[in-house]
N, C-alpha and C positions, 0 to 999 in steps of 0.2 A: 419547507425552510433552513438558507443554511446556518446552521453555528459552528463558528472556530479561532478562535485566538488561538494565535503567535504565543509559541511557549519557550523557554528562552536556549532549551537545549535540542540541538542537535538540527534545527528546524521541522522541530515537531509540532504541530498542531495538536487540537483537538478534536473533537464529537462531540456534539453532546445531541444530535440526532443524524447529520448528516453533516458532510465537512470534509476539506481535500485540504491537499501540502505538496511541494513540489523542491524538489530538493535536485539540485543537476539535470535537470533534465527530466526525471524521472518524476509521475505525476498517481500518486494514490488517493483515491477517493473513496469514504466509507459512507454508504444508505442504510438508513437506521434511524433507531426510537432507546434511546437513552446506553445500557449498557443492552442490547438487543443490538446486532449486525444483520443486512438482510443481504444483503454484495459489499462487494468490493470493485472498484476497477483503480485498472490503474493501467500508465501509457509510457510513453518515450519518445523522444523527439530529443537528433536525427532517430528514423530510420537507423534498423540493423538489420544484414540478412539474416534470415530464419531466428530473429532475437524470440528468445524468451522469456518471465517472469517470473517469479517466486512469491507468497505468501508467510513470512512467519508472524507464532505470537512473543510478545517479548514482554515480562514481567520485573521490574524492580529494574528495570537497565540490560538481563542477562534475559539467551532464548530458551525459551520455555518451551516452544515447538512447533512442525512444521501441520503451517495450518492447506496448503497448497503446495505441492510438488512444481517441479519445473513447469509451465507450462508456452505449448504455445500460441504465439502472436501475432493478432491480425495487420494489419497493414492499412492501415488511409493514408495514401498520402507519403508522408514524413516521418507520419507517428507513429508508433507499435501497440497496441492495443489487448488485453482480457477480460475478462468480469470472472470471479466467481460467483457462486451462490453460496451462502454462509450457513444463514438461521443460527442462529448463534449469541448465547450472551457472555458479555465477555468481566474479568473480574472490573472493578472502579479501580483506575488509571492502569489498566495493560494499556500497550504497545502494536498496531500491527503494520506491521514493516511489508517495503515491497521490496524487492532486489532486481533487478537483467542483464541475461550475462547475451552474447553475440554466439555468430556461428563454429566461431575459437573455443567457447567453452571461459575464455576470458569476462569472469565478471565482471559490471560494469558499475564507475563510478555514484552514490548516491543511492544509499538507504533512502527512501522518503517513508515518513513512520506516523500515524494519528493513533494518537492518547485519545483511549476511554474514559467514557464520562458520565455521570446522572444524569 
């Protein structure tokens, strides 16, 4: 069951179980149940040579910790994508966010985030 509601700030969406959000070509999908996250998938269109993705935890709008460092992406057609196994509980209201960079190391615009709720 997909449960996602558009939040008012920064194109952020809520994930009560499984949900996704997209911002400027960056898509994050969180799989889990309540505050428990099983895995996170991120994808980015258009494809960039040697693209890498990064996953962070934010609480109260501020960076809290890096969950997964820069990870090389797989490519299918014009889309780069990667999936991380998480298997962790997060505080209610925390945000999981993904960013992307390209071969030159430039961070691409469009951080996508999901808010984790009970």
